[in-house]
gemmi code that builds the backbone of each chain (N, CA, C; Angstrom):
import gemmi

chains = {
    "A": [
        ("UNK", (0.559, -1.208, 0.053), (0.071, 0.028, -0.071), (0.874, 1.430, -0.037)),
        ("UNK", (0.490, 2.169, -0.961), (1.206, 3.565, -0.340), (0.041, 4.556, -0.088)),
        ("UNK", (-1.111, 4.897, -0.375), (-2.064, 5.643, 0.070), (-3.516, 4.673, 0.208)),
        ("UNK", (-4.248, 4.580, 0.947), (-5.569, 4.195, 0.954), (-6.195, 5.291, 2.386)),
        ("UNK", (-7.683, 5.159, 2.262), (-8.519, 5.810, 3.220), (-8.344, 5.002, 4.477)),
        ("UNK", (-8.821, 5.511, 5.912), (-8.762, 4.749, 6.731), (-10.201, 4.016, 6.715)),
        ("UNK", (-10.719, 4.335, 6.218), (-12.374, 3.533, 6.028), (-12.249, 2.320, 5.316)),
        ("UNK", (-10.994, 1.875, 4.456), (-10.918, 0.936, 3.893), (-9.971, -0.426, 4.781)),
        ("UNK", (-10.267, 0.224, 5.973), (-9.626, -1.064, 6.896), (-10.646, -1.447, 7.833)),
        ("UNK", (-10.442, -3.163, 7.317), (-11.640, -3.636, 8.884), (-11.519, -3.105, 10.073)),
        ("UNK", (-12.616, -3.255, 10.889), (-12.655, -2.579, 12.347), (-12.647, -4.300, 13.391)),
        ("UNK", (-12.048, -4.062, 14.243), (-11.886, -5.173, 15.229), (-12.185, -4.504, 16.455)),
        ("UNK", (-13.254, -5.160, 17.089), (-13.666, -4.942, 18.538), (-12.384, -5.252, 19.465)),
        ("UNK", (-12.036, -4.163, 20.339), (-11.093, -4.252, 21.809), (-11.701, -4.962, 22.668)),
        ("UNK", (-12.000, -6.590, 22.904), (-12.673, -7.153, 23.849), (-12.526, -6.892, 25.270)),
        ("UNK", (-11.230, -6.484, 25.921), (-10.705, -5.210, 26.834), (-11.762, -4.184, 27.149)),
        ("UNK", (-11.994, -3.630, 26.260), (-12.942, -2.240, 26.450), (-13.942, -2.631, 26.579)),
        ("UNK", (-14.912, -1.600, 26.428), (-16.277, -1.584, 26.434), (-16.568, -0.240, 25.664)),
        ("UNK", (-17.166, -0.732, 24.718), (-17.115, 0.117, 23.496), (-16.000, 0.593, 22.771)),
        ("UNK", (-15.363, -0.085, 22.496), (-13.771, 0.399, 21.808), (-13.247, -0.675, 20.844)),
        ("UNK", (-13.173, -0.203, 19.877), (-12.890, -1.016, 18.238), (-11.686, -0.214, 17.968)),
        ("UNK", (-11.083, -0.948, 17.264), (-9.970, -0.434, 16.371), (-9.409, -1.044, 15.114)),
        ("UNK", (-8.504, -0.275, 14.245), (-8.281, -0.501, 13.110), (-6.723, -0.358, 12.978)),
        ("UNK", (-6.155, -1.177, 12.203), (-4.254, -1.486, 11.743), (-4.516, -0.481, 11.019)),
        ("UNK", (-3.728, 0.535, 10.805), (-3.489, 1.217, 9.383), (-2.428, 0.929, 8.720)),
        ("UNK", (-1.281, 0.740, 9.399), (-0.148, 0.248, 8.570), (0.608, -0.843, 10.050)),
        ("UNK", (0.227, -2.247, 9.465), (0.449, -3.318, 10.107), (2.505, -3.783, 10.017)),
        ("UNK", (2.377, -4.932, 10.562), (3.486, -5.480, 10.815), (3.743, -5.790, 9.619)),
        ("UNK", (3.015, -6.519, 8.794), (3.788, -6.998, 7.437), (4.162, -5.517, 6.635)),
        ("UNK", (3.779, -4.458, 6.998), (4.137, -3.349, 6.088), (4.940, -2.565, 6.988)),
        ("UNK", (4.980, -2.066, 7.826), (5.604, -1.380, 8.933), (7.212, -1.908, 8.949)),
        ("UNK", (8.101, -1.587, 8.933), (9.729, -1.962, 9.196), (9.642, -1.309, 10.988)),
        ("UNK", (9.276, -0.361, 11.028), (9.848, -0.073, 12.817), (8.639, 0.081, 13.892)),
        ("UNK", (7.569, 0.839, 13.506), (6.373, 1.055, 14.065), (5.184, 0.568, 13.292)),
        ("UNK", (3.892, 0.678, 14.458), (2.685, 0.386, 13.502), (1.968, 1.617, 13.750)),
        ("UNK", (1.006, 1.968, 12.631), (-0.242, 2.851, 13.306), (-1.564, 2.431, 13.439)),
        ("UNK", (-2.350, 2.736, 14.411), (-3.503, 2.068, 14.712), (-4.731, 3.203, 14.952)),
        ("UNK", (-5.734, 2.994, 15.006), (-6.754, 4.367, 14.965), (-7.903, 3.370, 15.850)),
        ("UNK", (-8.156, 4.344, 17.086), (-9.032, 3.616, 17.994), (-9.857, 4.753, 18.008)),
        ("UNK", (-11.706, 3.806, 18.219), (-12.790, 4.554, 18.748), (-13.235, 4.082, 19.542)),
        ("UNK", (-13.576, 4.946, 20.716), (-14.233, 4.480, 22.496), (-15.442, 5.221, 21.746)),
        ("UNK", (-16.792, 4.791, 21.925), (-18.212, 4.895, 21.645), (-18.311, 6.066, 23.273)),
        ("UNK", (-19.427, 7.015, 22.955), (-19.790, 7.535, 24.104), (-20.155, 6.478, 25.257)),
        ("UNK", (-19.491, 7.002, 26.243), (-19.882, 5.770, 27.457), (-18.939, 5.038, 27.637)),
        ("UNK", (-18.246, 4.517, 26.744), (-16.934, 3.541, 26.409), (-15.727, 3.784, 27.439)),
        ("UNK", (-14.999, 2.830, 27.660), (-13.633, 2.791, 28.433), (-12.792, 1.698, 28.081)),
        ("UNK", (-11.709, 2.264, 28.555), (-10.683, 0.969, 28.689), (-10.311, 0.950, 30.097)),
        ("UNK", (-10.091, -0.553, 30.711), (-9.690, -0.354, 31.847), (-8.000, -0.389, 32.422)),
        ("UNK", (-8.262, 0.396, 33.746), (-6.274, 0.318, 34.349), (-5.225, -1.027, 33.379)),
        ("UNK", (-4.563, -0.796, 32.505), (-3.783, -1.559, 32.066), (-2.049, -1.167, 31.927)),
        ("UNK", (-1.474, -1.645, 31.739), (0.064, -1.489, 31.311), (0.220, -2.384, 29.818)),
        ("UNK", (0.938, -1.484, 29.028), (1.645, -2.530, 28.078), (3.169, -2.230, 28.275)),
        ("UNK", (4.150, -3.155, 27.251), (5.224, -3.188, 27.285), (5.685, -2.672, 26.145)),
        ("UNK", (5.054, -1.639, 25.721), (5.462, -0.828, 24.779), (4.982, 0.673, 25.058)),
        ("UNK", (5.519, 1.617, 24.715), (4.977, 2.886, 24.309), (4.004, 3.133, 23.726)),
        ("UNK", (3.533, 4.612, 23.737), (2.164, 4.568, 23.275), (2.387, 6.241, 22.464)),
        ("UNK", (2.558, 6.433, 21.240), (2.212, 7.949, 20.834), (0.932, 8.169, 20.297)),
        ("UNK", (0.303, 9.222, 20.827), (-0.967, 9.188, 20.560), (-1.402, 10.679, 19.902)),
        ("UNK", (-2.347, 10.851, 18.962), (-2.806, 11.920, 18.590), (-4.338, 11.776, 18.124)),
        ("UNK", (-4.698, 13.137, 19.248), (-6.739, 13.060, 19.306), (-7.039, 13.677, 17.864)),
        ("UNK", (-8.223, 12.488, 17.462), (-8.850, 13.202, 16.193), (-9.838, 13.791, 16.506)),
        ("UNK", (-11.072, 13.351, 17.672), (-12.398, 13.566, 17.555), (-12.744, 13.533, 19.079)),
        ("UNK", (-13.538, 14.633, 19.911), (-13.720, 13.644, 21.115), (-13.497, 14.064, 22.316)),
        ("UNK", (-13.884, 13.865, 23.229), (-13.051, 14.090, 24.278), (-12.970, 13.012, 25.193)),
        ("UNK", (-11.979, 12.749, 26.328), (-11.681, 11.745, 27.276), (-11.490, 12.300, 28.293)),
        ("UNK", (-11.033, 11.393, 29.375), (-10.484, 11.426, 30.449), (-9.159, 10.454, 30.407)),
        ("UNK", (-8.360, 10.470, 30.522), (-7.095, 9.685, 30.348), (-6.344, 9.973, 31.580)),
        ("UNK", (-6.310, 8.574, 32.456), (-4.980, 8.626, 33.508), (-3.824, 7.845, 32.984)),
        ("UNK", (-2.708, 8.670, 33.226), (-1.497, 7.958, 32.984), (-0.439, 8.271, 34.292)),
        ("UNK", (-0.309, 6.776, 34.498), (0.170, 6.601, 35.978), (-0.639, 7.669, 37.261)),
        ("UNK", (-0.193, 8.025, 37.949), (-1.301, 8.730, 38.650), (-2.036, 9.860, 38.654)),
        ("UNK", (-2.027, 10.294, 36.989), (-2.457, 11.470, 36.966), (-3.447, 11.507, 35.841)),
        ("UNK", (-4.482, 12.525, 36.079), (-5.585, 12.236, 35.103), (-5.602, 13.814, 34.292)),
        ("UNK", (-6.242, 13.362, 32.964), (-5.732, 14.594, 32.195), (-7.363, 14.447, 31.134)),
        ("UNK", (-7.569, 15.764, 30.788), (-9.073, 15.685, 29.971), (-8.331, 15.728, 28.563)),
        ("UNK", (-8.670, 15.407, 27.338), (-8.138, 15.266, 26.215), (-8.745, 15.811, 25.137)),
        ("UNK", (-8.550, 16.359, 24.259), (-9.452, 16.707, 22.880), (-8.594, 16.853, 22.220)),
        ("UNK", (-9.048, 17.213, 20.578), (-8.301, 16.953, 19.184), (-7.664, 17.983, 19.651)),
        ("UNK", (-6.688, 17.659, 18.582), (-5.353, 18.349, 18.668), (-4.312, 17.955, 19.663)),
        ("UNK", (-4.678, 17.063, 20.661), (-3.955, 16.732, 21.851), (-2.709, 15.663, 21.319)),
        ("UNK", (-1.537, 15.749, 22.210), (-0.603, 14.841, 21.975), (-0.608, 14.020, 22.943)),
        ("UNK", (-0.431, 12.638, 22.935), (-0.090, 11.785, 24.309), (0.872, 10.840, 24.035)),
        ("UNK", (1.669, 10.925, 25.164), (2.917, 10.260, 25.195), (2.462, 9.245, 26.433)),
        ("UNK", (2.382, 8.015, 26.356), (2.497, 7.023, 27.429), (3.587, 6.137, 27.570)),
        ("UNK", (4.360, 6.108, 28.522), (5.927, 5.300, 28.416), (5.568, 4.244, 28.360)),
        ("UNK", (6.319, 3.194, 28.059), (5.897, 1.336, 28.071), (5.948, 1.232, 29.781)),
        ("UNK", (5.073, 0.801, 30.263), (5.150, 0.104, 31.752), (4.081, 0.857, 32.350)),
        ("UNK", (3.758, 2.001, 31.779), (3.415, 2.673, 33.137), (1.235, 2.853, 32.842)),
        ("UNK", (1.094, 2.509, 33.907), (-0.377, 2.211, 34.274), (-1.515, 3.040, 33.445)),
        ("UNK", (-2.433, 2.956, 32.572), (-3.326, 3.721, 31.759), (-4.328, 2.951, 31.735)),
        ("UNK", (-5.520, 4.391, 31.463), (-6.930, 4.149, 31.417), (-7.818, 5.125, 30.492)),
        ("UNK", (-8.634, 4.886, 29.958), (-9.521, 6.042, 28.653), (-10.956, 5.896, 29.526)),
        ("UNK", (-11.875, 6.741, 29.229), (-13.160, 7.183, 29.391), (-13.539, 8.255, 29.111)),
        ("UNK", (-14.385, 7.618, 27.612), (-15.258, 8.524, 26.979), (-15.680, 9.706, 27.774)),
        ("UNK", (-15.665, 10.699, 28.064), (-16.665, 11.702, 28.814), (-17.365, 12.537, 27.948)),
        ("UNK", (-17.377, 12.444, 26.914), (-17.854, 13.653, 25.724), (-19.508, 12.504, 25.248)),
        ("UNK", (-19.874, 13.100, 23.958), (-21.360, 13.006, 23.989), (-21.154, 12.188, 22.288)),
        ("UNK", (-19.879, 12.262, 22.089), (-19.199, 11.929, 20.520), (-18.334, 10.654, 20.805)),
        ("UNK", (-17.946, 9.955, 19.542), (-16.971, 8.963, 19.585), (-15.679, 9.783, 20.289)),
        ("UNK", (-15.135, 9.134, 20.635), (-13.509, 9.864, 21.442), (-12.581, 8.700, 20.352)),
        ("UNK", (-11.807, 9.474, 19.147), (-11.195, 8.823, 17.897), (-9.359, 9.259, 18.559)),
        ("UNK", (-8.990, 8.397, 18.056), (-7.407, 8.850, 18.371), (-6.049, 7.957, 17.500)),
        ("UNK", (-5.099, 8.412, 16.939), (-4.233, 7.543, 16.123), (-3.472, 7.116, 17.774)),
        ("UNK", (-3.029, 5.751, 17.562), (-1.943, 5.182, 18.329), (-0.683, 4.695, 18.060)),
        ("UNK", (0.258, 5.237, 17.906), (1.380, 4.332, 17.182), (2.107, 4.019, 17.975)),
        ("UNK", (2.772, 2.676, 17.532), (3.694, 1.464, 18.732), (4.514, 1.391, 18.305)),
        ("UNK", (5.549, 0.717, 19.037), (6.843, -0.196, 18.157), (6.315, -1.536, 17.460)),
        ("UNK", (7.136, -1.448, 16.481), (7.104, -3.070, 16.280), (7.444, -4.074, 16.942)),
        ("UNK", (7.229, -4.341, 18.046), (7.714, -5.288, 19.011), (6.404, -5.880, 19.787)),
        ("UNK", (7.221, -7.111, 20.421), (6.329, -7.770, 21.354), (5.406, -7.143, 22.419)),
        ("UNK", (4.376, -7.336, 22.471), (3.572, -6.619, 23.727), (2.851, -7.722, 24.516)),
        ("UNK", (2.306, -7.450, 25.878), (1.711, -7.978, 26.361), (0.882, -7.176, 26.880)),
        ("UNK", (-0.764, -7.347, 27.039), (-1.472, -6.035, 27.788), (-1.973, -6.885, 29.393)),
        ("UNK", (-1.577, -5.964, 30.255), (-1.946, -6.621, 31.609), (-2.683, -5.481, 32.264)),
        ("UNK", (-4.262, -6.269, 32.717), (-5.231, -5.660, 33.180), (-4.838, -5.506, 34.803)),
        ("UNK", (-4.687, -3.993, 35.615), (-4.142, -3.439, 36.466), (-5.402, -4.019, 37.489)),
        ("UNK", (-6.955, -3.780, 37.238), (-8.080, -3.758, 37.726), (-9.236, -3.582, 36.958)),
        ("UNK", (-10.039, -3.834, 37.508), (-11.571, -3.425, 36.585), (-11.836, -2.152, 37.150)),
        ("UNK", (-11.929, -0.908, 36.361), (-12.191, 0.442, 36.625), (-13.290, 0.587, 36.751)),
        ("UNK", (-14.014, 1.051, 37.885), (-15.548, 0.731, 38.229), (-16.576, 1.871, 37.173)),
    ],
    "B": [
        ("UNK", (7.152, 15.237, 29.128), (5.163, 15.284, 28.696), (4.707, 13.967, 29.201)),
        ("UNK", (3.119, 14.075, 29.009), (2.611, 13.410, 28.965), (1.312, 14.015, 28.087)),
        ("UNK", (0.365, 14.697, 28.146), (-0.283, 15.444, 27.229), (0.237, 17.049, 27.050)),
        ("UNK", (0.023, 17.395, 25.410), (0.154, 18.825, 25.149), (-0.888, 18.770, 24.098)),
        ("UNK", (-1.181, 20.071, 24.131), (-2.153, 20.248, 22.797), (-1.078, 20.903, 21.406)),
        ("UNK", (-1.148, 20.208, 20.641), (0.064, 20.463, 19.419), (0.293, 22.175, 19.188)),
        ("UNK", (-0.624, 22.951, 19.849), (-0.452, 24.495, 19.485), (0.538, 24.873, 20.168)),
        ("UNK", (1.014, 23.996, 21.406), (2.035, 24.287, 22.407), (3.496, 23.753, 22.136)),
        ("UNK", (3.458, 23.768, 20.690), (4.726, 23.507, 20.083), (5.318, 24.085, 19.146)),
        ("UNK", (6.325, 24.715, 19.339), (7.262, 25.639, 18.245), (6.926, 25.038, 16.644)),
        ("UNK", (6.866, 26.027, 16.168), (7.169, 25.913, 14.192), (8.257, 26.106, 13.984)),
        ("UNK", (8.578, 25.050, 13.046), (10.077, 25.722, 11.821), (9.569, 25.941, 10.714)),
        ("UNK", (10.788, 26.355, 9.831), (10.338, 26.689, 8.462), (11.208, 25.314, 8.179)),
        ("UNK", (10.590, 24.831, 7.085), (11.236, 23.857, 6.206), (11.754, 24.184, 4.943)),
        ("UNK", (13.283, 24.675, 5.001), (13.639, 25.535, 3.752), (13.750, 24.706, 2.848)),
        ("UNK", (13.458, 23.335, 2.900), (13.417, 22.583, 1.489), (12.531, 22.783, 0.440)),
        ("UNK", (11.012, 23.101, 1.126), (9.673, 23.448, 0.814), (9.689, 24.867, 0.345)),
        ("UNK", (8.517, 25.007, -0.264), (7.735, 26.513, -0.378), (6.578, 26.204, 0.360)),
        ("UNK", (6.544, 27.084, 1.593), (5.350, 27.299, 1.944), (5.390, 26.250, 2.786)),
        ("UNK", (6.663, 25.912, 3.696), (6.051, 24.481, 4.179), (6.611, 24.627, 5.893)),
        ("UNK", (5.827, 24.341, 6.910), (6.367, 24.264, 8.293), (6.001, 23.182, 9.001)),
        ("UNK", (7.177, 23.256, 9.986), (6.324, 21.574, 10.590), (7.139, 21.983, 12.231)),
        ("UNK", (6.137, 20.823, 12.472), (6.186, 20.669, 14.523), (6.863, 19.475, 14.498)),
        ("UNK", (7.844, 19.458, 15.439), (8.237, 18.207, 16.266), (7.359, 17.794, 17.220)),
        ("UNK", (6.605, 16.890, 17.633), (5.384, 16.917, 18.384), (5.798, 15.980, 19.514)),
        ("UNK", (5.933, 14.766, 19.106), (7.294, 13.926, 20.149), (8.673, 13.438, 19.721)),
        ("UNK", (9.484, 14.158, 20.358), (10.878, 14.297, 19.431), (12.202, 13.424, 19.887)),
        ("UNK", (12.909, 13.679, 19.719), (14.195, 12.450, 20.384), (14.483, 12.194, 21.385)),
        ("UNK", (14.533, 13.713, 22.263), (14.611, 13.623, 23.497), (13.685, 12.485, 24.680)),
        ("UNK", (12.459, 12.531, 24.166), (11.362, 11.643, 24.623), (11.103, 10.086, 24.065)),
        ("UNK", (11.139, 10.079, 22.768), (10.636, 9.009, 22.056), (11.407, 7.949, 21.972)),
        ("UNK", (11.271, 6.993, 22.126), (12.166, 5.610, 22.715), (12.817, 5.427, 21.353)),
        ("UNK", (11.184, 5.421, 20.107), (11.922, 4.011, 18.887), (11.009, 5.393, 17.948)),
        ("UNK", (10.385, 5.708, 17.442), (10.031, 7.155, 16.779), (9.204, 8.158, 16.949)),
        ("UNK", (9.445, 9.363, 16.039), (9.307, 10.466, 16.102), (7.706, 10.901, 15.367)),
        ("UNK", (6.908, 11.979, 16.054), (5.642, 12.508, 15.954), (5.614, 13.766, 15.196)),
        ("UNK", (5.735, 14.224, 13.730), (6.016, 15.695, 13.590), (4.433, 15.708, 12.791)),
        ("UNK", (4.295, 16.949, 13.023), (3.040, 17.774, 12.070), (3.582, 18.653, 10.993)),
        ("UNK", (3.080, 18.277, 10.039), (3.703, 19.514, 8.734), (2.394, 20.423, 8.286)),
        ("UNK", (2.642, 21.261, 7.416), (1.793, 22.212, 7.161), (2.224, 22.602, 5.627)),
        ("UNK", (1.777, 22.601, 4.966), (1.728, 23.056, 3.426), (0.705, 23.911, 3.122)),
        ("UNK", (1.137, 25.336, 2.779), (0.300, 26.206, 2.921), (-0.226, 25.862, 1.024)),
        ("UNK", (-1.463, 26.903, 0.766), (-2.034, 26.748, -0.647), (-1.194, 26.995, -1.443)),
        ("UNK", (-0.525, 26.502, -2.491), (0.354, 26.771, -3.796), (1.560, 26.011, -2.988)),
        ("UNK", (2.103, 25.575, -1.874), (2.995, 24.990, -1.387), (3.299, 23.685, -1.964)),
        ("UNK", (4.636, 23.706, -1.854), (4.993, 22.359, -2.041), (6.428, 21.497, -1.380)),
        ("UNK", (6.960, 20.259, -1.818), (7.931, 20.005, -1.543), (8.435, 19.299, -3.034)),
        ("UNK", (9.638, 19.625, -3.030), (10.422, 18.967, -3.838), (10.438, 17.559, -4.407)),
        ("UNK", (11.075, 16.974, -4.976), (11.273, 15.639, -5.380), (12.612, 15.406, -4.341)),
        ("UNK", (12.551, 14.279, -3.284), (13.331, 13.915, -2.716), (13.244, 12.831, -2.028)),
        ("UNK", (14.224, 11.922, -1.229), (14.609, 10.823, -0.504), (14.617, 11.281, 0.347)),
        ("UNK", (14.521, 10.008, 1.462), (15.050, 10.248, 2.905), (15.277, 8.783, 2.974)),
        ("UNK", (16.450, 8.447, 4.022), (16.779, 7.559, 4.595), (15.912, 6.273, 5.261)),
        ("UNK", (14.946, 7.398, 6.094), (14.056, 6.154, 6.787), (12.152, 6.600, 6.357)),
        ("UNK", (11.445, 5.673, 6.338), (10.293, 5.520, 5.714), (9.223, 6.424, 7.166)),
        ("UNK", (8.318, 6.431, 6.242), (7.427, 7.662, 6.615), (5.770, 7.142, 6.981)),
        ("UNK", (5.564, 7.029, 7.916), (4.143, 6.662, 8.215), (3.301, 8.115, 8.389)),
        ("UNK", (2.219, 8.371, 7.263), (1.534, 9.413, 7.725), (-0.226, 9.484, 7.302)),
        ("UNK", (-0.605, 10.451, 8.275), (-2.254, 10.722, 8.201), (-2.456, 11.902, 8.277)),
        ("UNK", (-3.179, 12.029, 6.779), (-3.790, 13.702, 6.685), (-4.793, 13.852, 7.534)),
        ("UNK", (-4.688, 15.124, 7.897), (-5.435, 15.738, 8.842), (-6.542, 16.899, 8.116)),
        ("UNK", (-6.187, 17.476, 6.932), (-6.366, 18.694, 6.760), (-6.166, 18.828, 5.192)),
        ("UNK", (-7.363, 19.317, 4.415), (-6.922, 19.801, 3.275), (-6.840, 18.910, 1.920)),
        ("UNK", (-5.685, 19.199, 0.826), (-6.173, 18.223, -0.285), (-4.449, 18.205, -0.717)),
        ("UNK", (-3.652, 17.430, -1.022), (-2.569, 17.546, -2.193), (-2.555, 16.378, -3.088)),
        ("UNK", (-1.390, 16.627, -3.669), (-0.840, 15.807, -4.551), (0.388, 15.388, -4.031)),
        ("UNK", (0.630, 13.487, -4.027), (1.515, 13.388, -3.359), (2.260, 12.228, -4.536)),
        ("UNK", (3.414, 12.458, -4.702), (4.114, 11.510, -5.789), (5.124, 10.404, -4.960)),
        ("UNK", (4.549, 9.353, -5.175), (5.384, 8.604, -4.499), (6.454, 7.240, -5.601)),
        ("UNK", (7.221, 7.454, -5.779), (7.777, 6.360, -6.916), (7.407, 7.330, -7.948)),
        ("UNK", (6.928, 6.537, -9.110), (6.670, 6.585, -10.444), (5.092, 6.765, -10.491)),
        ("UNK", (4.435, 6.982, -9.067), (2.839, 7.048, -8.824), (2.426, 8.263, -8.518)),
        ("UNK", (1.349, 8.735, -8.697), (0.716, 10.207, -8.153), (-0.498, 9.758, -7.904)),
        ("UNK", (-0.463, 10.233, -6.229), (-2.284, 9.997, -5.776), (-2.771, 11.619, -5.231)),
        ("UNK", (-4.202, 11.326, -5.126), (-4.500, 12.575, -4.742), (-4.840, 12.437, -3.200)),
        ("UNK", (-4.882, 13.145, -2.530), (-5.097, 12.491, -0.966), (-5.409, 13.794, -0.270)),
        ("UNK", (-6.885, 12.891, 0.936), (-7.738, 13.679, 1.504), (-7.705, 13.735, 3.118)),
        ("UNK", (-7.893, 14.596, 3.690), (-8.324, 13.823, 5.021), (-9.039, 12.154, 5.748)),
        ("UNK", (-8.135, 11.837, 6.583), (-8.512, 10.631, 6.725), (-7.645, 9.374, 6.104)),
        ("UNK", (-6.880, 10.028, 5.069), (-5.953, 8.973, 4.483), (-4.926, 8.473, 5.132)),
        ("UNK", (-4.165, 7.567, 4.422), (-3.068, 6.863, 5.656), (-2.111, 6.751, 4.209)),
        ("UNK", (-0.824, 6.767, 4.477), (0.374, 7.284, 3.191), (1.669, 6.145, 3.952)),
        ("UNK", (1.686, 5.520, 3.029), (3.297, 4.845, 3.818), (4.387, 5.461, 2.356)),
        ("UNK", (5.431, 5.659, 2.690), (6.849, 5.947, 2.210), (8.027, 5.261, 2.335)),
        ("UNK", (8.147, 4.160, 2.072), (9.108, 3.323, 1.906), (10.467, 4.118, 2.041)),
        ("UNK", (11.753, 3.542, 2.803), (12.837, 4.359, 2.791), (13.266, 4.544, 1.654)),
        ("UNK", (13.663, 5.602, 1.042), (14.622, 5.498, 0.006), (13.729, 5.719, -1.335)),
        ("UNK", (12.606, 6.128, -1.135), (11.782, 6.073, -2.509), (11.862, 7.648, -2.643)),
        ("UNK", (12.031, 7.791, -3.980), (11.450, 9.480, -4.457), (9.988, 9.677, -4.114)),
        ("UNK", (9.857, 11.203, -3.384), (8.247, 11.561, -3.331), (8.755, 12.965, -2.995)),
        ("UNK", (7.617, 13.636, -3.211), (7.022, 14.997, -3.658), (5.924, 15.230, -3.158)),
        ("UNK", (5.478, 16.507, -2.411), (3.885, 16.935, -2.449), (3.724, 18.189, -2.852)),
        ("UNK", (2.541, 18.453, -3.226), (2.025, 19.738, -3.784), (0.759, 20.047, -3.036)),
        ("UNK", (0.256, 20.959, -2.646), (-0.879, 21.329, -2.001), (-1.653, 21.689, -3.315)),
        ("UNK", (-2.924, 20.821, -3.510), (-3.443, 21.147, -4.653), (-5.578, 21.924, -4.453)),
        ("UNK", (-5.025, 22.307, -3.223), (-6.227, 22.843, -2.440), (-6.526, 24.257, -2.280)),
        ("UNK", (-7.302, 24.938, -1.685), (-7.743, 26.025, -1.000), (-7.349, 26.380, 0.259)),
        ("UNK", (-6.981, 25.326, 1.019), (-6.813, 25.431, 2.659), (-5.272, 24.774, 2.733)),
        ("UNK", (-5.060, 24.939, 3.993), (-3.325, 24.229, 4.280), (-3.856, 23.397, 4.127)),
        ("UNK", (-2.761, 22.345, 3.507), (-2.341, 20.798, 3.618), (-1.469, 20.289, 5.120)),
        ("UNK", (-2.356, 19.736, 6.252), (-2.092, 19.209, 7.239), (-1.984, 17.778, 7.149)),
        ("UNK", (-0.785, 17.345, 7.698), (-0.644, 16.288, 8.014), (0.149, 15.491, 9.085)),
        ("UNK", (0.352, 14.388, 9.844), (1.359, 13.736, 10.897), (2.344, 12.999, 9.724)),
        ("UNK", (3.699, 13.041, 10.307), (4.228, 12.216, 9.886), (5.260, 11.444, 10.913)),
        ("UNK", (5.367, 10.108, 10.960), (6.018, 9.512, 11.571), (7.056, 9.353, 11.240)),
        ("UNK", (8.110, 8.920, 11.791), (9.473, 8.325, 11.468), (10.641, 7.723, 12.490)),
        ("UNK", (11.075, 6.717, 12.055), (11.722, 6.233, 13.160), (12.821, 6.837, 13.565)),
        ("UNK", (13.241, 6.601, 15.125), (14.383, 7.859, 15.221), (15.640, 7.082, 14.730)),
        ("UNK", (16.423, 7.413, 13.881), (17.768, 6.846, 13.045), (18.129, 7.896, 12.657)),
        ("UNK", (19.514, 8.190, 12.002), (19.927, 8.744, 10.882), (19.181, 8.846, 9.998)),
        ("UNK", (18.783, 10.665, 9.591), (18.211, 10.810, 8.037), (18.940, 11.319, 7.213)),
        ("UNK", (19.393, 11.228, 6.140), (19.942, 12.381, 4.978), (18.872, 12.706, 4.091)),
        ("UNK", (18.665, 13.591, 3.587), (17.726, 14.195, 2.734), (18.232, 14.368, 1.396)),
        ("UNK", (17.573, 14.037, 0.466), (18.589, 14.195, -1.029), (17.631, 14.655, -2.050)),
        ("UNK", (17.725, 15.828, -2.534), (16.768, 16.367, -3.945), (17.050, 15.787, -4.851)),
        ("UNK", (16.111, 15.369, -5.528), (16.446, 14.455, -6.640), (16.229, 15.537, -7.901)),
        ("UNK", (15.442, 16.463, -7.634), (15.558, 17.508, -8.918), (14.447, 18.473, -8.376)),
        ("UNK", (14.847, 19.849, -8.911), (13.929, 20.921, -8.588), (12.462, 20.844, -9.661)),
        ("UNK", (11.268, 20.567, -8.610), (10.301, 20.552, -9.139), (9.716, 21.813, -9.696)),
        ("UNK", (8.917, 21.818, -11.209), (8.653, 22.998, -11.662), (7.283, 23.230, -10.961)),
    ],
}
model = gemmi.Model(1)
for chain_id, residues in chains.items():
    chain = gemmi.Chain(chain_id)
    for i, (resn, *xyz) in enumerate(residues, 1):
        res = gemmi.Residue()
        res.name, res.seqid = resn, gemmi.SeqId(i, " ")
        for name, pos in zip(("N", "CA", "C"), xyz):
            atom = gemmi.Atom()
            atom.name, atom.element = name, gemmi.Element(name[0])
            atom.pos, atom.b_iso = gemmi.Position(*pos), 0.0
            res.add_atom(atom)
        chain.add_residue(res)
    model.add_chain(chain)
structure = gemmi.Structure()
structure.add_model(model)
structure.setup_entities()
């Protein structure tokens, strides 16, 4: 691929979350070093507290959310840039009335997701 | 940094281009593996034919452009995903009436830009 619309990529349900789906826009078969994914969290949706073994570089495209990173909580909006270091506990909650949409880039590396607890 | 608006990052003029500026949203001091940059090409602006030693993973945020990759030319729009392999000749021309804005992620690695010719 050289150019494609994000709408051409199939969506996957992210079963760890509530109302979360994901598209792998540039995947491991193509990317030499890092992957591009697009996430959608529906209104009322969330991702529980968890850790990854890889860092996340994110860019918010649409909507509003509360994101916990370590012991801090951030309210994010379109145009915000988010960096989540490898191994740091993080979680997401859509706090708006529209889908919360963001790009999430990760290195092409092994990753294990560990849920820290079930967020109420 | 954990969260910041893209507007908080200083812009740099990209002297290789015409009407092109760039922000390093997540830079080498912070990123373990890859960098996130945001480019703006003003209406009438362009980047000449060039190569990089690193691949580009891009996501179009605003505007319309013609992008040459190798011997092909693509018209791109918001939501389009662009992959430019390392070493492949590429160029950009804003063909719209608004700024052409895109994210461009590159691996954290040495890069030399080589201009192939001056595009008319």
